[in-house]
C-alpha positions in Angstrom: -0.2 0.1 -0.2 2.4 2.9 -1.0 0.9 6.0 1.1 3.9 8.1 -0.8 1.4 9.8 -3.5 1.8 13.6 -4.4 0.0 15.0 -2.5 0.5 13.1 0.7 3.5 14.2 0.4 2.4 18.0 -0.4 0.8 18.0 2.3 3.3 15.9 5.1 6.0 18.8 3.4 3.6 21.5 4.6 3.1 19.8 8.3 7.4 19.2 9.2 7.6 23.3 7.7 5.1 24.1 10.0 6.8 22.4 12.6 10.4 23.8 11.7 9.0 27.2 12.4 7.9 25.9 15.5 10.6 24.5 15.9 12.5 27.6 15.4 10.7 30.2 17.2 12.0 28.4 20.6 15.6 29.0 19.3 14.3 33.3 18.9 12.9 33.3 22.3 14.0 34.2 25.6 17.1 33.6 27.7 19.3 31.9 25.1 20.7 30.4 28.3 18.1 28.9 28.9 18.3 24.5 27.1 14.8 24.7 25.1 15.2 21.9 22.5 12.7 19.3 25.0 10.4 22.1 24.5 10.6 23.0 21.3 10.7 19.5 20.1 7.8 18.4 21.8 6.4 22.1 20.7 7.3 21.1 16.9 6.4 17.1 17.8 2.5 18.3 18.3 2.4 20.4 15.6 3.7 18.1 13.0 1.5 15.5 14.6 -1.7 17.3 14.3 -0.9 18.7 10.7 0.4 14.9 9.7 -3.0 13.2 11.0 -4.6 15.0 8.7 -3.4 14.4 5.5 -2.8 11.6 6.7 -7.2 10.5 7.4 -7.9 12.9 4.2 -5.4 10.9 2.5 -7.3 7.9 3.4 -10.6 8.4 3.4 -10.2 9.7 -0.1 -9.9 6.4 -1.8 -6.5 6.5 -2.9 -5.7 4.4 -0.9 -5.6 0.9 -3.0 -6.8 -2.4 -1.9 -4.2 -4.9 -1.2 -4.0 -8.5 -0.4 -2.2 -10.1 3.0 1.7 -11.2 1.1 1.5 -14.3 3.9 -1.6 -16.2 5.9 -4.9 -14.3 6.9 -8.3 -13.5 6.1 -10.0 -10.9 3.2 -9.0 -8.1 2.3 -7.7 -4.7 3.2 -9.4 -1.7 1.4 
């Protein structure tokens, strides 16, 4: 089940860019002597998680995911 369609790739790229903007905001605010790595990565991860999950949800519901059959033992097909 390939998920790397141009539309999904574009949306995930936007999600990553949005996350990096949030990360960069931490680098440029407050006391430079304070380690903000954990807070910055957490905030960026949350932004990416929200944006990426929306993009993946829209992609899956769009019907562009092709039906696949299990390669090994299993019952039925994944649609």
